[in-house]
C-alpha positions as CSV (number, residue, x, y, z in Angstrom):
1,M,64.8,-65.5,-72.1
2,S,65.9,-62.3,-70.0
3,N,65.7,-58.7,-71.7
4,F,69.5,-58.1,-70.5
5,Q,70.2,-61.6,-72.4
6,S,68.2,-60.7,-75.7
7,S,70.0,-57.2,-76.0
8,R,73.6,-59.5,-76.5
9,F,75.5,-58.9,-79.6
10,L,73.7,-59.9,-82.6
11,K,75.7,-61.4,-85.8
12,P,74.7,-59.2,-88.9
13,A,72.5,-61.7,-90.3
14,V,70.1,-60.6,-88.1
15,H,70.4,-57.5,-87.9
16,S,67.5,-55.3,-88.4
17,V,69.2,-51.7,-88.6
18,A,68.2,-49.8,-91.4
19,I,71.4,-48.4,-93.2
20,G,72.2,-46.4,-96.3
21,S,73.3,-43.4,-98.7
22,M,76.3,-42.1,-97.1
23,V,76.3,-37.6,-96.6
24,M,78.8,-36.0,-94.0
25,L,79.1,-33.0,-91.6
26,S,79.9,-30.6,-94.3
27,G,76.2,-31.2,-95.8
28,V,74.4,-34.2,-97.7
29,A,75.7,-35.3,-100.6
30,M,73.3,-36.7,-102.7
31,S,72.1,-36.9,-106.4
32,E,68.5,-35.5,-105.7
33,P,67.1,-33.0,-103.0
34,I,65.6,-33.9,-100.2
35,D,62.6,-32.8,-99.1
36,P,63.4,-31.8,-94.9
37,S,60.1,-32.8,-93.3
38,T,60.5,-36.8,-95.0
39,V,63.8,-37.1,-93.0
40,P,63.2,-37.9,-89.5
41,F,65.9,-36.6,-86.6
42,G,66.4,-37.8,-83.2
43,G,66.1,-41.3,-84.6
44,E,62.3,-41.5,-85.1
45,D,61.1,-44.1,-88.3
46,C,60.1,-42.6,-91.7
47,D,57.7,-45.3,-93.0
48,H,57.1,-44.4,-96.5
49,G,54.8,-47.7,-97.3
50,D,55.8,-48.8,-100.3
51,G,58.9,-50.1,-100.0
52,T,61.3,-47.2,-100.3
53,P,64.3,-47.8,-98.0
54,E,64.1,-45.1,-94.6
55,L,66.1,-42.2,-94.1
56,I,67.4,-41.5,-90.7
57,V,69.5,-38.6,-90.0
58,E,70.5,-38.8,-86.3
59,P,73.0,-35.7,-85.2
60,R,74.2,-36.0,-81.3
61,L,76.4,-33.4,-79.6
62,N,78.1,-34.9,-76.2
63,L,79.8,-31.9,-74.0
64,S,82.9,-33.5,-70.9
65,A,83.8,-30.6,-68.6
66,V,85.8,-30.9,-65.7
67,Y,87.0,-29.1,-62.7
68,G,89.5,-30.4,-60.4
69,H,93.1,-30.3,-59.1
70,T,96.4,-32.2,-60.1
71,D,99.8,-32.6,-58.7
72,L,100.2,-33.9,-62.5
73,E,100.3,-30.5,-64.5
74,D,103.4,-29.7,-66.3
75,A,104.8,-32.8,-64.2
76,G,106.0,-34.7,-68.0
77,L,103.8,-37.5,-67.7
78,A,102.6,-38.6,-71.0
79,L,98.4,-38.6,-70.6
80,G,95.5,-38.9,-73.1
81,G,94.5,-36.3,-75.7
82,H,91.2,-35.7,-73.9
83,D,92.1,-36.6,-70.3
84,P,91.7,-33.4,-67.8
85,S,95.1,-32.0,-67.4
86,V,95.1,-28.8,-65.8
87,N,93.9,-27.4,-62.5
88,G,90.7,-25.3,-62.5
89,F,87.8,-25.5,-65.5
90,S,88.9,-27.2,-68.5
91,V,86.6,-28.8,-71.6
92,P,88.4,-31.8,-72.9
93,G,86.0,-32.9,-75.1
94,L,83.0,-31.4,-76.5
95,S,82.0,-33.3,-79.9
96,F,79.7,-33.2,-82.6
97,G,78.6,-36.6,-84.6
98,M,75.8,-37.2,-86.8
99,D,74.7,-41.1,-88.1
100,V,73.1,-40.9,-91.4
101,I,71.1,-44.7,-92.3
102,Y,69.5,-45.5,-95.2
103,G,68.2,-49.2,-96.2
104,E,69.5,-51.8,-94.5
105,H,73.1,-52.2,-95.9
106,L,74.1,-48.9,-96.1
107,A,75.6,-46.5,-92.7
108,G,77.9,-43.4,-92.3
109,F,79.0,-41.6,-89.3
110,T,80.9,-38.8,-88.3
111,E,82.4,-36.9,-85.3
112,S,84.0,-33.9,-84.7
113,I,85.5,-32.8,-81.3
114,F,86.6,-30.0,-79.5
115,S,88.8,-29.3,-76.4
116,W,89.4,-26.1,-74.5
117,T,91.9,-25.0,-72.1
118,N,92.9,-21.6,-70.3
119,D,96.5,-21.7,-71.9
120,D,96.1,-23.7,-75.4
121,G,92.7,-22.4,-75.9
122,W,90.6,-24.6,-78.4
123,E,91.6,-27.1,-80.6
124,A,89.6,-29.3,-82.8
125,E,89.9,-32.7,-85.0
126,L,87.8,-35.3,-87.1
127,E,87.8,-38.0,-85.4
128,E,85.9,-40.2,-87.2
129,L,84.6,-39.7,-90.8
130,Y,83.1,-43.1,-92.1
131,I,80.5,-45.5,-94.0
132,N,79.5,-49.2,-93.3
133,F,77.7,-52.1,-95.7
134,L,76.2,-53.9,-93.3
135,N,74.1,-57.4,-94.0
136,L,76.4,-58.6,-96.3
137,P,76.8,-61.8,-97.5
138,G,78.2,-64.3,-96.0
139,G,78.1,-62.5,-92.2
140,F,80.8,-59.8,-94.0
141,E,80.3,-56.2,-92.6
142,I,82.8,-53.5,-95.0
143,H,84.1,-50.5,-92.6
144,A,85.6,-47.8,-94.5
145,G,87.1,-44.3,-93.9
146,R,88.7,-42.5,-90.5
147,Y,87.7,-44.9,-87.6
148,F,88.7,-46.3,-84.2
149,A,90.6,-49.6,-84.7
150,S,89.2,-52.3,-83.4
151,I,92.4,-53.1,-80.8
152,G,91.7,-54.0,-77.0
153,T,88.7,-52.8,-75.2
154,Q,89.1,-49.1,-75.0
155,N,90.5,-48.2,-78.1
156,D,87.1,-47.6,-80.4
157,I,85.1,-46.0,-77.5
158,H,84.6,-42.0,-77.8
159,N,85.8,-39.8,-74.6
160,H,81.9,-39.4,-74.0
161,G,81.8,-42.9,-73.4
162,W,84.7,-43.5,-71.1
163,K,83.5,-45.6,-67.6
164,F,86.3,-42.7,-65.8
165,A,87.2,-39.2,-67.0
166,D,90.8,-40.0,-68.4
167,A,92.3,-42.7,-70.6
168,Y,93.7,-45.9,-69.3
169,L,97.8,-45.7,-68.6
170,G,98.2,-48.9,-71.0
171,N,96.2,-47.1,-74.1
172,V,97.6,-44.2,-73.6
173,R,101.6,-44.9,-74.2
174,F,101.3,-47.9,-76.3
175,L,98.4,-46.6,-78.9
176,G,99.2,-43.2,-78.0
177,D,97.7,-39.7,-76.9
178,D,94.0,-40.7,-78.8
179,G,94.6,-44.1,-79.1
180,V,94.6,-45.6,-83.0
181,I,92.4,-44.0,-85.6
182,L,93.2,-44.9,-88.9
183,N,92.6,-44.2,-92.6
184,G,91.9,-47.7,-94.3
185,V,89.1,-50.4,-94.4
186,E,88.0,-53.1,-91.3
187,I,86.3,-55.8,-92.5
188,T,83.9,-57.6,-89.9
189,W,83.0,-61.5,-90.0
190,S,80.4,-63.1,-87.9
191,P,81.0,-67.1,-88.1
192,P,78.5,-69.4,-88.9
193,T,79.4,-71.0,-85.5
194,R,76.9,-71.5,-82.4
195,W,78.4,-68.8,-79.9
196,D,79.1,-65.1,-80.3
197,D,81.9,-64.4,-81.8
198,R,83.3,-61.9,-84.6
199,L,87.0,-61.6,-86.4
200,I,87.7,-57.7,-87.2
201,I,90.5,-56.9,-89.4
202,G,91.6,-53.6,-90.2
203,F,94.3,-52.2,-92.4
204,G,95.3,-48.8,-92.6
205,D,97.5,-45.3,-92.0
206,T,97.0,-43.6,-89.1
207,I,96.5,-40.0,-88.3
208,R,97.8,-36.7,-86.4
209,H,96.6,-34.6,-84.1
210,E,96.6,-30.8,-83.2
211,H,97.6,-31.5,-79.9
212,D,100.2,-34.5,-80.9
213,H,103.7,-32.6,-81.3
214,G,106.5,-33.2,-83.4
215,H,105.0,-34.6,-86.7
216,E,103.4,-33.4,-89.7
217,E,99.8,-33.8,-90.1
218,E,100.0,-36.2,-93.6
219,H,103.0,-38.6,-94.7
220,D,105.2,-38.6,-97.7
221,E,105.2,-41.4,-99.4
222,H,108.5,-42.7,-98.0
223,G,107.0,-42.0,-94.6
224,D,109.7,-39.6,-93.6
225,D,109.2,-37.2,-90.8
226,D,111.7,-34.2,-90.6
227,H,111.6,-32.7,-87.7
228,D,113.0,-28.6,-86.8
229,D,114.3,-28.1,-83.3
230,D,111.2,-26.0,-82.7
231,D,109.5,-29.9,-82.9
232,H,111.9,-31.2,-80.3
233,D,111.8,-28.7,-78.0
234,E,107.9,-29.2,-78.1
235,H,108.9,-32.8,-77.1
236,D,110.5,-32.1,-74.2
237,E,108.1,-29.5,-72.9
238,H,105.6,-32.1,-73.2
239,G,107.0,-34.3,-70.8
240,H,107.2,-36.9,-73.9
241,S,111.0,-38.2,-75.0
242,E,111.2,-38.2,-79.3
243,E,112.4,-41.7,-79.1
244,A,108.7,-42.6,-77.4
245,E,106.8,-40.8,-79.5
246,E,108.7,-42.1,-82.5
247,A,107.4,-45.7,-81.6
248,L,104.1,-44.8,-81.9
249,W,102.2,-46.0,-85.3
250,D,102.3,-44.6,-88.5
251,R,101.4,-46.1,-91.8
252,D,100.6,-49.6,-93.3
253,V,98.7,-50.3,-90.0
254,L,97.4,-53.9,-89.8
255,A,94.6,-54.0,-87.0
256,V,93.4,-58.1,-85.8
257,R,90.8,-58.6,-83.1
258,Y,88.5,-62.2,-82.3
259,Q,86.1,-61.7,-79.3
260,V,84.2,-64.4,-78.3
261,T,80.9,-64.4,-76.1
262,K,80.0,-66.7,-73.9
263,W,76.4,-66.8,-71.7
264,P,76.7,-69.3,-69.0
265,G,73.1,-68.3,-67.5
266,D,70.6,-65.4,-68.7
267,D,72.0,-63.0,-66.1
268,C,75.6,-63.0,-66.9
269,K,77.8,-63.2,-69.8
270,F,82.0,-63.5,-70.4
271,V,83.6,-61.9,-73.3
272,Y,87.1,-63.0,-74.3
273,G,88.8,-60.6,-76.5
274,A,92.3,-61.2,-78.6
275,S,94.1,-57.7,-80.3
276,Y,97.0,-58.0,-82.6
277,L,98.3,-54.9,-84.0
278,Q,101.3,-54.4,-86.5
279,G,102.5,-51.6,-88.2
280,K,105.6,-49.2,-89.4
281,N,106.5,-46.5,-86.6
282,F,107.8,-42.9,-87.8
283,M,111.2,-44.2,-87.6
284,G,110.2,-46.5,-90.6
285,H,110.7,-49.5,-87.9
286,S,108.6,-52.3,-87.1
287,A,106.4,-51.8,-84.2
288,R,103.6,-54.8,-83.0
289,L,101.3,-55.7,-79.9
290,Y,99.9,-58.4,-78.5
291,G,96.8,-58.0,-76.2
292,L,94.4,-60.4,-74.2
293,D,91.2,-59.3,-72.5
294,L,88.2,-60.7,-69.9
295,T,85.1,-59.0,-69.3
296,Y,82.5,-60.9,-66.6
297,T,79.4,-58.6,-66.6
298,W,76.2,-59.9,-64.0
299,L,72.7,-58.3,-64.0
300,E,70.1,-58.6,-61.3
301,D,67.5,-57.9,-63.4
302,E,66.1,-54.8,-65.6
303,D,63.7,-53.4,-63.4
304,H,66.6,-53.2,-60.6
305,S,69.0,-52.4,-63.1
306,R,72.4,-53.6,-60.4
307,Q,74.9,-54.3,-62.8
308,L,78.0,-56.1,-61.9
309,T,81.6,-55.3,-64.6
310,W,84.9,-57.3,-63.9
311,R,87.6,-57.0,-66.9
312,N,90.9,-57.4,-67.1
313,E,93.0,-56.8,-69.8
314,V,97.0,-57.4,-70.7
315,M,99.0,-55.6,-73.1
316,M,102.7,-56.6,-74.6
317,R,104.1,-54.3,-77.0
318,D,107.3,-55.1,-79.6
319,I,109.0,-51.8,-81.0
320,D,112.2,-51.5,-83.4
321,T,113.7,-48.2,-83.4
322,D,116.9,-46.6,-84.4
323,E,118.9,-47.4,-81.8
324,G,117.0,-51.1,-81.1
325,N,114.6,-53.0,-79.6
326,F,112.7,-52.8,-76.5
327,E,109.9,-54.6,-75.4
328,E,107.1,-53.3,-72.5
329,F,103.9,-54.9,-70.5
330,S,100.9,-53.3,-69.3
331,F,97.7,-54.5,-67.1
332,S,94.7,-53.0,-66.0
333,S,92.0,-54.4,-64.0
334,T,88.4,-52.3,-63.7
335,A,85.4,-53.4,-61.7
336,L,82.0,-51.2,-62.2
337,Y,79.1,-51.8,-60.2
338,K,75.7,-50.2,-60.6
339,L,73.4,-49.7,-57.8
340,N,70.4,-49.2,-59.9
341,P,69.6,-46.5,-62.9
342,E,70.9,-43.2,-61.0
343,W,74.8,-44.6,-59.0
344,E,77.7,-46.0,-60.3
345,I,80.2,-47.0,-58.3
346,G,84.0,-48.2,-60.2
347,L,87.9,-49.2,-59.0
348,R,90.5,-49.3,-61.6
349,Y,93.8,-50.1,-61.1
350,G,96.5,-49.3,-64.2
351,Y,100.2,-50.8,-64.6
352,L,103.4,-50.1,-66.5
353,E,106.4,-52.2,-67.0
354,G,108.7,-48.8,-68.1
355,V,111.5,-49.3,-70.3
356,E,115.0,-47.8,-69.8
357,D,115.7,-46.7,-73.5
358,P,113.6,-44.9,-74.2
359,E,113.4,-43.5,-70.5
360,L,109.6,-44.4,-70.0
361,P,109.0,-44.7,-66.0
362,E,107.3,-47.9,-64.4
363,R,104.1,-46.5,-63.3
364,H,101.1,-47.4,-61.2
365,R,97.3,-45.5,-60.9
366,I,94.7,-46.3,-58.9
367,S,91.2,-44.4,-59.5
368,P,87.8,-45.3,-57.5
369,V,85.1,-43.1,-59.0
370,L,81.8,-42.3,-58.6
371,T,78.6,-41.6,-61.3
372,R,75.3,-40.0,-60.4
373,F,72.8,-40.6,-63.9
374,F,70.1,-37.8,-64.2
375,Q,67.6,-36.1,-66.9
376,L,68.4,-33.0,-67.8
377,G,66.0,-31.0,-70.0
378,G,64.5,-34.9,-71.2
379,T,68.4,-35.5,-71.9
380,E,71.4,-37.9,-70.5
381,A,73.2,-36.4,-67.8
382,M,75.7,-37.1,-65.3
383,T,78.1,-36.2,-62.5
384,R,81.3,-38.0,-61.7
385,L,83.6,-37.3,-59.0
386,Q,87.4,-39.2,-59.2
387,Y,90.2,-39.7,-58.0
388,N,93.8,-40.4,-58.8
389,Y,96.7,-42.2,-56.8
390,D,99.7,-42.4,-59.0
391,H,102.8,-44.0,-58.7
392,S,106.2,-43.4,-60.4
393,E,109.5,-44.1,-60.3
394,E,110.7,-40.3,-61.4
395,R,108.3,-38.6,-59.0
396,G,107.1,-40.7,-56.9
397,D,103.4,-40.2,-55.3
398,D,101.0,-37.8,-57.2
399,H,97.1,-37.4,-56.3
400,S,94.3,-35.6,-58.6
401,I,90.5,-34.9,-57.9
402,W,88.4,-34.5,-61.1
403,L,84.4,-33.6,-60.5
404,Q,83.3,-33.7,-63.8
405,F,80.0,-32.8,-65.8
406,R,79.0,-34.9,-69.2
407,F,75.9,-33.9,-71.4
408,E,74.2,-35.8,-74.4
409,W,72.0,-35.0,-76.3
410,G,71.1,-37.0,-79.6
411,G,72.3,-40.0,-80.7
412,G,69.4,-42.5,-81.3
413,D,69.3,-46.4,-81.6
414,A,71.0,-46.6,-84.8
415,H,74.7,-45.9,-84.5
416,V,76.7,-48.7,-85.7
417,H,80.0,-49.0,-85.1
């Protein structure tokens, strides 16, 4: 069996990842003090040899810095919370994270992210803070805390894991500036089938971010959000109609994803996915989202590392508002070809149908990208050159070009989403 096939998704019953008692970024809180000399950093195992569960702590640091030019600066079109959006230099993402692993059944993860622009200065937020219970009977895993919901192919990928400098159009408009992040619980079940499949069900309330405008950080028990005149001005200033923002996900959010992986051969695979999202929006009305995706991956061999990935995804949302109901459709298609371990080229197309009420324009975007991977002082780094051609009903044609640098330190193989 090839290395590529052996690296595919394994059911939790076969997972050998050691997982453990939990602690968060603010400090290690355990019943007994820990001798630092016994705690491995950077992913090195600590073999006690007496059957005592291992404790592994893996800190990580990621930096994404961008220099570029865009016609869309102050254009009034919605952008991802960590997209490059201004002319010149910016830091869309500087993140600090930590995995804490103990034994075979317990793990935790936390990550905070900072962003900087010359106009707004530094902003910070806690993106994820959760605990995992793994290798449970019946093929179950439990995920509790603050986490990216498993919806579609992109929502649960951190900024530093993106294949492009910016987020997908459909994810930004349908799921919010930073996607759907829930305070709640998520359960993953790997059925005892002959193929690789899993069912993921999550439930909770969303969180707000510093760069989200017009919503309170916390919601009252009735889910009501009162906005003063300044809040409305902020909506207009950032190009988000109030109704469009209020239509996004707020509370009692149910997220469901079913995913199947098929291997027709040792060098290729198909991943089929279906997603469903429902909950209350900020108006207190029902909101629903349906998604389908298909990803094909081909890998020549591990030595040459030539790999082709072609991903297609459709989403449709059905939103109730104070003024009625609207539906909207999105589509994306992405092709990525890795020529060797150092170079990758890609092309992405995104489409948004647009709606008249609220006033959300139809949009098209084509994004070619060239990425160069390299080592910097023994750590992973990359540079990326990306061009965006945007077309919208309101503005016609717009152009953007981004030169991105990304640096990643730490974070071994123990991370478990």
